[in-house]
N, C-alpha and C positions, 0 to 999 in steps of 0.2 A: 172833353180832346173830340172832337173829333174829323174828320176827311170832310172839308168844304169849297165849293171851286172857288178859285179866286175872284173869280166876277162876283161874287153873291156877298165876299166878305170885304170889298173896296176900300168900301169908308170908313166901316169901323176900324181896321187895320189904318188906313191913313190916318186916323182921328186917336188911333192909341185904346182904343178900347175893345179890342183883339189884339193878341200878341200872335204873332207866325211860332211854331217852336222849330229847332234847328232839327228835322226828323225826315229820314227818306222813307215817303209813304209808301206800302205795299205795294204788288203790281191788282192792279182792278181788273175782274170781269165783268161784264153786263148779261144780267139772265133777265128775261122778260116772260111771265107768268100771265093766263089772262086764264075766263071760259071762252069754250069758243061762242058760246050762245051769247057772249057778250061783246062780240066782236064786232064792234059798229065803225070801225073805217078800214074798208075793204082795202086789200093790197097791202097792210099795215102787218102779217102777219111776215108775207115775201120778201116784205122789203129789210123785218127785220134782221132775218136768216142769213143779209148777207156777210 
C-alpha cells in the first residue's frame, strides 16, 4: 500500500493494474533537509521556507 499522487498512476488506474482503495489519506506535511555545503540552487532555501 502506498500514497501516490493520482497523476503518477493515472494510466495503471485506468487499465485496472492498480486499484484505488476507499481510504481517507492522513494530512501530509513536507519537510526538506539538505546539507548546507551541497546547496546547488541559489535561493532554494528561501523559496522552500514560504
